[in-house]
MARDOFI-386609 format. One record per residue: x, y, z of N, C-alpha, C, O in turn; residue number from 1; residue in three letters. Coordinates in nm, 2 decimals. Example, Ala and Ser with C-alpha at 12.3 -4.5 7.8 and 13.67 -1.06 7.14 Angstrom:
! MARDOFI-386609
    nc1    nc2    nc3   cac1   cac2   cac3    cc1    cc2    cc3    oc1    oc2    oc3 nukol doba
   1.32  -0.57   0.78   1.23  -0.45   0.78   1.32  -0.33   0.78   1.42  -0.33   0.85     1  ALA
   1.28  -0.22   0.71   1.37  -0.11   0.71   1.29   0.00   0.79   1.34   0.11   0.80     2  SER
//
This chain:
! MARDOFI-386609
    nc1    nc2    nc3   cac1   cac2   cac3    cc1    cc2    cc3    oc1    oc2    oc3 nukol doba
   0.08  -0.12   0.00   0.00   0.00   0.00   0.09   0.12   0.00   0.18   0.14   0.08     1  MET
   0.06   0.22  -0.09   0.14   0.34  -0.10   0.09   0.44   0.00  -0.02   0.44   0.04     2  SER
   0.19   0.52   0.05   0.16   0.63   0.14   0.12   0.76   0.07   0.16   0.77  -0.05     3  TRP
   0.05   0.85   0.13   0.01   0.98   0.06   0.13   1.07   0.04   0.20   1.11   0.14     4  PRO
   0.16   1.10  -0.08   0.28   1.18  -0.11   0.26   1.33  -0.09   0.35   1.41  -0.07     5  LEU
   0.13   1.37  -0.09   0.10   1.51  -0.07   0.12   1.56   0.07   0.12   1.68   0.10     6  ASP
   0.15   1.47   0.17   0.18   1.51   0.30   0.33   1.54   0.32   0.37   1.58   0.43     7  ARG
   0.41   1.51   0.22   0.56   1.53   0.24   0.60   1.67   0.20   0.55   1.73   0.11     8  LEU
   0.71   1.71   0.27   0.77   1.84   0.23   0.86   1.82   0.11   0.87   1.70   0.06     9  PRO
   0.93   1.92   0.06   1.02   1.90  -0.05   1.13   1.80  -0.01   1.16   1.79   0.11    10  PRO
   1.18   1.73  -0.11   1.28   1.63  -0.08   1.40   1.68   0.00   1.46   1.62   0.08    11  ILE
   1.44   1.81  -0.04   1.56   1.87   0.03   1.54   1.88   0.18   1.63   1.90   0.26    12  SER
   1.41   1.88   0.23   1.38   1.89   0.37   1.39   1.75   0.44   1.39   1.74   0.56    13  ASP
   1.40   1.64   0.36   1.40   1.51   0.41   1.54   1.45   0.42   1.56   1.35   0.49    14  LEU
   1.63   1.51   0.35   1.77   1.45   0.35   1.87   1.56   0.38   1.85   1.68   0.38    15  VAL
   1.99   1.51   0.42   2.10   1.61   0.45   2.16   1.67   0.32   2.23   1.77   0.33    16  PRO
   2.13   1.61   0.21   2.19   1.66   0.08   2.12   1.79   0.04   1.99   1.80   0.05    17  HIS
   2.19   1.89   0.01   2.13   2.02  -0.02   2.18   2.07  -0.16   2.28   2.04  -0.21    18  GLN
   2.10   2.17  -0.21   2.13   2.24  -0.34   2.16   2.14  -0.45   2.08   2.05  -0.47    19  TYR
   2.27   2.16  -0.51   2.31   2.08  -0.63   2.34   1.93  -0.59   2.34   1.84  -0.68    20  ALA
   2.36   1.90  -0.46   2.39   1.77  -0.42   2.26   1.69  -0.39   2.27   1.57  -0.35    21  MET
   2.15   1.75  -0.39   2.02   1.68  -0.37   1.97   1.63  -0.51   1.92   1.71  -0.58    22  CYS
   2.00   1.51  -0.54   1.98   1.46  -0.68   1.83   1.42  -0.72   1.80   1.44  -0.83    23  PHE
   1.75   1.37  -0.62   1.62   1.33  -0.66   1.52   1.45  -0.65   1.54   1.54  -0.56    24  TRP
   1.43   1.46  -0.75   1.34   1.58  -0.76   1.20   1.54  -0.73   1.12   1.63  -0.70    25  GLN
   1.16   1.41  -0.74   1.02   1.38  -0.72   1.01   1.24  -0.67   1.09   1.15  -0.70    26  GLN
   0.91   1.21  -0.58   0.88   1.08  -0.53   0.76   1.03  -0.61   0.65   1.10  -0.60    27  ILE
   0.77   0.92  -0.67   0.65   0.87  -0.75   0.57   0.77  -0.67   0.45   0.76  -0.68    28  LEU
   0.64   0.69  -0.58   0.57   0.59  -0.50   0.65   0.57  -0.37   0.77   0.58  -0.37    29  ARG
   0.58   0.54  -0.27   0.64   0.53  -0.13   0.55   0.44  -0.05   0.43   0.45  -0.04    30  LEU
   0.62   0.35   0.02   0.56   0.27   0.13   0.67   0.24   0.23   0.78   0.28   0.21    31  ASN
   0.64   0.17   0.33   0.74   0.14   0.44   0.86   0.06   0.39   0.96   0.06   0.46    32  GLU
   0.84  -0.01   0.28   0.95  -0.10   0.23   1.02  -0.05   0.11   1.13  -0.10   0.08    33  ASN
   0.97   0.05   0.04   1.03   0.09  -0.09   0.99   0.23  -0.13   0.89   0.29  -0.08    34  GLU
   1.07   0.29  -0.22   1.05   0.42  -0.27   1.09   0.42  -0.42   1.18   0.35  -0.46    35  ILE
   1.01   0.49  -0.50   1.05   0.51  -0.64   1.06   0.66  -0.66   0.96   0.73  -0.64    36  LEU
   1.18   0.71  -0.70   1.20   0.85  -0.72   1.23   0.87  -0.87   1.26   0.78  -0.95    37  CYS
   1.22   1.00  -0.91   1.25   1.04  -1.05   1.33   1.17  -1.05   1.31   1.26  -0.96    38  GLN
   1.41   1.19  -1.15   1.49   1.31  -1.16   1.53   1.34  -1.30   1.54   1.25  -1.39    39  THR
   1.56   1.47  -1.33   1.63   1.51  -1.45   1.76   1.58  -1.41   1.83   1.64  -1.49    40  GLN
   1.80   1.57  -1.28   1.91   1.64  -1.23   2.04   1.60  -1.30   2.13   1.69  -1.32    41  HIS
   2.05   1.48  -1.35   2.17   1.44  -1.42   2.20   1.51  -1.55   2.31   1.51  -1.60    42  HIS
   2.10   1.59  -1.60   2.12   1.67  -1.72   2.17   1.80  -1.69   2.21   1.87  -1.79    43  LEU
   2.18   1.84  -1.57   2.23   1.98  -1.54   2.38   1.99  -1.58   2.46   1.91  -1.55    44  MET
   2.41   2.10  -1.66   2.55   2.12  -1.70   2.64   2.14  -1.58   2.76   2.10  -1.59    45  PRO
   2.59   2.19  -1.47   2.67   2.22  -1.35   2.67   2.11  -1.25   2.69   2.13  -1.13    46  SER
   2.63   1.99  -1.29   2.62   1.87  -1.20   2.75   1.86  -1.12   2.85   1.86  -1.18    47  HIS
   2.74   1.85  -0.99   2.87   1.84  -0.91   2.95   1.72  -0.93   3.07   1.72  -0.89    48  PRO
   2.90   1.61  -0.98   2.98   1.49  -1.01   3.02   1.48  -1.15   3.09   1.38  -1.19    49  LEU
   3.00   1.58  -1.23   3.04   1.57  -1.37   3.19   1.62  -1.38   3.23   1.71  -1.31    50  LYS
   3.26   1.55  -1.47   3.40   1.59  -1.49   3.41   1.61  -1.64   3.38   1.52  -1.72    51  HIS
   3.46   1.73  -1.68   3.46   1.76  -1.82   3.33   1.74  -1.89   3.32   1.69  -2.00    52  ASN
   3.22   1.79  -1.82   3.09   1.78  -1.87   3.04   1.64  -1.89   2.94   1.61  -1.96    53  GLU
   3.10   1.54  -1.83   3.06   1.40  -1.85   3.03   1.34  -1.71   3.10   1.36  -1.61    54  HIS
   2.92   1.28  -1.70   2.87   1.21  -1.58   2.92   1.06  -1.59   2.86   0.99  -1.67    55  LEU
   3.01   1.02  -1.50   3.06   0.88  -1.50   2.94   0.79  -1.45   2.86   0.83  -1.37    56  SER
   2.95   0.67  -1.50   2.85   0.57  -1.46   2.86   0.54  -1.31   2.76   0.51  -1.25    57  VAL
   2.98   0.56  -1.25   3.00   0.54  -1.11   2.92   0.63  -1.02   2.89   0.61  -0.91    58  THR
   2.88   0.75  -1.08   2.80   0.85  -1.01   2.66   0.79  -0.98   2.59   0.84  -0.89    59  ALA
   2.62   0.68  -1.05   2.49   0.62  -1.03   2.48   0.56  -0.89   2.37   0.55  -0.83    60  LEU
   2.59   0.52  -0.83   2.59   0.47  -0.69   2.54   0.58  -0.60   2.46   0.55  -0.51    61  ILE
   2.58   0.70  -0.62   2.53   0.81  -0.53   2.38   0.83  -0.55   2.31   0.86  -0.45    62  GLU
   2.33   0.81  -0.67   2.18   0.82  -0.69   2.11   0.71  -0.61   2.01   0.73  -0.55    63  TYR
   2.17   0.59  -0.62   2.11   0.48  -0.54   2.11   0.51  -0.39   2.01   0.49  -0.32    64  GLY
   2.22   0.56  -0.34   2.24   0.59  -0.20   2.14   0.70  -0.16   2.08   0.70  -0.05    65  ALA
   2.13   0.80  -0.25   2.03   0.91  -0.21   1.89   0.86  -0.22   1.81   0.92  -0.14    66  GLN
   1.85   0.77  -0.30   1.72   0.71  -0.30   1.69   0.65  -0.16   1.58   0.66  -0.11    67  ALA
   1.79   0.58  -0.11   1.78   0.52   0.03   1.76   0.63   0.13   1.67   0.62   0.22    68  VAL
   1.83   0.74   0.12   1.82   0.85   0.21   1.68   0.92   0.21   1.62   0.95   0.31    69  ALA
   1.63   0.93   0.08   1.50   0.99   0.07   1.39   0.90   0.13   1.30   0.94   0.20    70  VAL
   1.41   0.77   0.12   1.32   0.67   0.18   1.32   0.69   0.33   1.21   0.70   0.39    71  HIS
   1.44   0.69   0.39   1.45   0.70   0.53   1.39   0.83   0.58   1.32   0.83   0.68    72  GLY
   1.42   0.94   0.51   1.36   1.07   0.55   1.21   1.08   0.54   1.14   1.13   0.63    73  GLY
   1.16   1.03   0.43   1.01   1.03   0.41   0.94   0.94   0.51   0.84   0.98   0.56    74  ALA
   1.00   0.82   0.54   0.93   0.74   0.64   0.93   0.80   0.77   0.83   0.80   0.85    75  CYS
   1.04   0.87   0.81   1.05   0.94   0.94   0.95   1.05   0.94   0.88   1.07   1.04    76  ALA
   0.94   1.12   0.83   0.84   1.23   0.83   0.70   1.18   0.85   0.62   1.24   0.93    77  TRP
   0.66   1.08   0.77   0.52   1.03   0.77   0.49   0.96   0.91   0.38   0.96   0.95    78  LEU
   0.59   0.90   0.97   0.57   0.83   1.10   0.56   0.92   1.21   0.49   0.90   1.31    79  ASN
   0.64   1.03   1.21   0.65   1.13   1.32   0.59   1.26   1.29   0.57   1.34   1.38    80  ALA
   0.56   1.29   1.16   0.50   1.42   1.13   0.60   1.53   1.12   0.56   1.65   1.12    81  GLY
   0.72   1.50   1.13   0.83   1.60   1.12   0.96   1.54   1.07   0.97   1.42   1.07    82  ALA
   1.05   1.62   1.04   1.18   1.57   1.00   1.26   1.53   1.12   1.33   1.61   1.18    83  ALA
   1.26   1.40   1.14   1.33   1.34   1.26   1.43   1.23   1.21   1.45   1.14   1.29    84  THR
   1.48   1.25   1.09   1.57   1.15   1.04   1.69   1.14   1.12   1.76   1.24   1.16    85  THR
   1.73   1.02   1.16   1.86   1.00   1.23   1.97   1.01   1.14   1.96   0.97   1.02    86  ARG
   2.09   1.06   1.18   2.20   1.06   1.10   2.24   0.92   1.05   2.23   0.82   1.13    87  PRO
   2.28   0.90   0.93   2.32   0.77   0.88   2.44   0.79   0.79   2.45   0.90   0.72    88  GLY
   2.52   0.69   0.78   2.64   0.70   0.70   2.65   0.57   0.61   2.62   0.46   0.66    89  TYR
   2.69   0.59   0.49   2.70   0.48   0.40   2.82   0.40   0.44   2.94   0.45   0.44    90  LEU
   2.80   0.28   0.48   2.90   0.19   0.53   2.95   0.09   0.43   3.07   0.05   0.44    91  ALA
   2.87   0.05   0.34   2.91  -0.05   0.25   2.83  -0.04   0.12   2.71  -0.01   0.12    92  ALA
   2.89  -0.07   0.01   2.83  -0.08  -0.12   2.87  -0.21  -0.18   2.99  -0.24  -0.19    93  VAL
   2.77  -0.29  -0.22   2.81  -0.43  -0.26   2.73  -0.47  -0.39   2.62  -0.41  -0.41    94  ARG
   2.78  -0.56  -0.46   2.71  -0.62  -0.57   2.66  -0.52  -0.68   2.56  -0.55  -0.74    95  GLY
   2.74  -0.42  -0.70   2.70  -0.32  -0.80   2.72  -0.37  -0.94   2.83  -0.42  -0.97    96  VAL
   2.62  -0.35  -1.02   2.64  -0.39  -1.16   2.59  -0.27  -1.24   2.49  -0.21  -1.22    97  THR
   2.68  -0.23  -1.34   2.65  -0.12  -1.43   2.61  -0.18  -1.56   2.67  -0.27  -1.61    98  PHE
   2.51  -0.12  -1.62   2.46  -0.16  -1.75   2.48  -0.04  -1.85   2.53   0.06  -1.81    99  TYR
   2.43  -0.06  -1.97   2.44   0.05  -2.07   2.37   0.18  -2.01   2.25   0.17  -1.98   100  ASP
   2.45   0.28  -2.00   2.39   0.41  -1.95   2.42   0.52  -2.04   2.54   0.55  -2.07   101  PHE
   2.32   0.59  -2.09   2.34   0.71  -2.17   2.29   0.83  -2.08   2.18   0.84  -2.05   102  ASP
   2.39   0.91  -2.04   2.36   1.02  -1.95   2.27   1.12  -2.01   2.23   1.22  -1.94   103  ALA
   2.23   1.11  -2.13   2.14   1.21  -2.20   1.99   1.16  -2.18   1.90   1.22  -2.24   104  ARG
   1.97   1.05  -2.12   1.83   1.00  -2.10   1.75   1.11  -2.04   1.79   1.18  -1.95   105  THR
   1.62   1.13  -2.08   1.54   1.24  -2.04   1.52   1.25  -1.88   1.50   1.35  -1.83   106  PRO
   1.52   1.13  -1.82   1.50   1.12  -1.68   1.56   0.99  -1.63   1.57   0.89  -1.70   107  TYR
   1.58   0.99  -1.50   1.62   0.86  -1.43   1.52   0.83  -1.32   1.46   0.93  -1.27   108  LEU
   1.50   0.71  -1.30   1.41   0.66  -1.19   1.50   0.58  -1.10   1.58   0.50  -1.14   109  GLN
   1.48   0.59  -0.97   1.55   0.51  -0.87   1.45   0.44  -0.78   1.37   0.50  -0.72   110  GLY
   1.47   0.31  -0.77   1.39   0.22  -0.68   1.48   0.17  -0.57   1.58   0.11  -0.59   111  LEU
   1.45   0.20  -0.44   1.52   0.16  -0.33   1.43   0.07  -0.25   1.31   0.11  -0.21   112  ALA
   1.47  -0.05  -0.21   1.39  -0.15  -0.14   1.46  -0.19  -0.01   1.58  -0.24  -0.02   113  GLN
   1.39  -0.18   0.10   1.45  -0.22   0.23   1.46  -0.37   0.23   1.36  -0.44   0.21   114  LEU
   1.58  -0.42   0.27   1.60  -0.56   0.28   1.59  -0.60   0.43   1.52  -0.70   0.46   115  ILE
   1.66  -0.52   0.52   1.66  -0.55   0.66   1.69  -0.43   0.73   1.76  -0.34   0.68   116  SER
   1.65  -0.42   0.86   1.68  -0.30   0.94   1.68  -0.34   1.09   1.60  -0.42   1.13   117  ALA
   1.77  -0.28   1.17   1.76  -0.28   1.31   1.80  -0.14   1.36   1.80  -0.05   1.28   118  ASP
   1.82  -0.13   1.49   1.85   0.00   1.55   1.97   0.07   1.50   1.99   0.19   1.49   119  GLU
   2.07  -0.02   1.46   2.20   0.04   1.42   2.23   0.05   1.27   2.31   0.12   1.22   120  SER
   2.15  -0.03   1.19   2.18  -0.03   1.04   2.06  -0.07   0.96   1.97  -0.14   1.01   121  CYS
   2.07  -0.03   0.83   1.96  -0.07   0.74   2.04  -0.12   0.61   2.14  -0.06   0.57   122  LYS
   1.98  -0.22   0.55   2.03  -0.27   0.42   1.92  -0.26   0.32   1.81  -0.29   0.34   123  ASN
   1.97  -0.21   0.20   1.88  -0.18   0.09   1.93  -0.24  -0.04   2.06  -0.25  -0.05   124  TYR
   1.85  -0.27  -0.13   1.89  -0.29  -0.27   1.83  -0.17  -0.35   1.73  -0.12  -0.32   125  GLN
   1.91  -0.13  -0.45   1.86  -0.03  -0.54   1.87  -0.07  -0.68   1.95  -0.15  -0.72   126  PHE
   1.78   0.00  -0.76   1.79  -0.02  -0.91   1.76   0.11  -0.97   1.67   0.18  -0.93   127  LYS
   1.84   0.15  -1.07   1.82   0.28  -1.14   1.78   0.25  -1.29   1.83   0.16  -1.35   128  LEU
   1.68   0.32  -1.34   1.63   0.30  -1.47   1.63   0.43  -1.55   1.62   0.54  -1.50   129  PHE
   1.66   0.41  -1.68   1.65   0.53  -1.77   1.51   0.55  -1.82   1.42   0.48  -1.77   130  ASP
   1.49   0.64  -1.91   1.35   0.68  -1.95   1.29   0.57  -2.03   1.17   0.57  -2.05   131  ALA
   1.37   0.47  -2.09   1.31   0.36  -2.16   1.29   0.24  -2.06   1.26   0.13  -2.11   132  GLN
   1.30   0.26  -1.93   1.28   0.16  -1.83   1.38   0.05  -1.83   1.35  -0.06  -1.79   133  GLN
   1.50   0.08  -1.89   1.61  -0.01  -1.89   1.69   0.01  -1.76   1.72   0.12  -1.73   134  GLN
   1.73  -0.10  -1.69   1.81  -0.09  -1.57   1.95  -0.04  -1.62   2.01  -0.10  -1.70   135  CYS
   2.00   0.07  -1.55   2.13   0.12  -1.58   2.23   0.09  -1.47   2.35   0.09  -1.49   136  VAL
   2.18   0.05  -1.35   2.27   0.02  -1.24   2.18  -0.04  -1.13   2.07  -0.01  -1.11   137  CYS
   2.24  -0.14  -1.06   2.18  -0.20  -0.94   2.28  -0.24  -0.84   2.40  -0.26  -0.88   138  ASP
   2.24  -0.26  -0.72   2.34  -0.30  -0.62   2.27  -0.29  -0.48   2.15  -0.28  -0.47   139  GLY
   2.35  -0.30  -0.38   2.31  -0.30  -0.24   2.39  -0.20  -0.16   2.51  -0.18  -0.19   140  ARG
   2.33  -0.14  -0.06   2.40  -0.05   0.03   2.36  -0.08   0.17   2.25  -0.13   0.20   141  VAL
   2.46  -0.05   0.26   2.43  -0.06   0.41   2.45   0.08   0.46   2.56   0.14   0.44   142  MET
   2.35   0.12   0.54   2.36   0.25   0.61   2.37   0.22   0.76   2.28   0.15   0.81   143  VAL
   2.47   0.28   0.83   2.47   0.26   0.97   2.43   0.39   1.04   2.45   0.50   0.99   144  VAL
   2.37   0.38   1.15   2.33   0.49   1.24   2.42   0.49   1.36   2.41   0.39   1.44   145  HIS
   2.49   0.59   1.38   2.58   0.60   1.50   2.50   0.60   1.63   2.38   0.64   1.63   146  PRO
   2.56   0.55   1.74   2.49   0.54   1.87   2.46   0.68   1.91   2.53   0.78   1.88   147  GLY
   2.35   0.69   1.99   2.31   0.82   2.04   2.41   0.87   2.15   2.39   0.98   2.21   148  GLU
//
């Protein structure tokens, strides 16, 4: 069951990433176990991860990790009614596979799915898709939450 997206603030209020480093622009679907985001941010000429006007395929890992962050922030917001996201740090990236990626695709979509969670860490799998719904990258990440 999807959660109501109209109750959420802007994505930049849900994550620590700000300004040009906040990659996702829209949440398309959200529930307690997954999120689907969309963006055109990768097309920005001033993208902070571009080198010589080129976005490396390895930058897609950051898109996957940020989809996880948006999920955590959105869940915290909807469960508590305010931005109460706990600090989290990317501790591991595993099983990443890169597929054919054309950085000129009109938009990217990111799906992050919760695999497991406890008080100290969360494990997610992510998949990124281009505008033709072709997977361009997938993998797993672990986010740890430092002790209070």
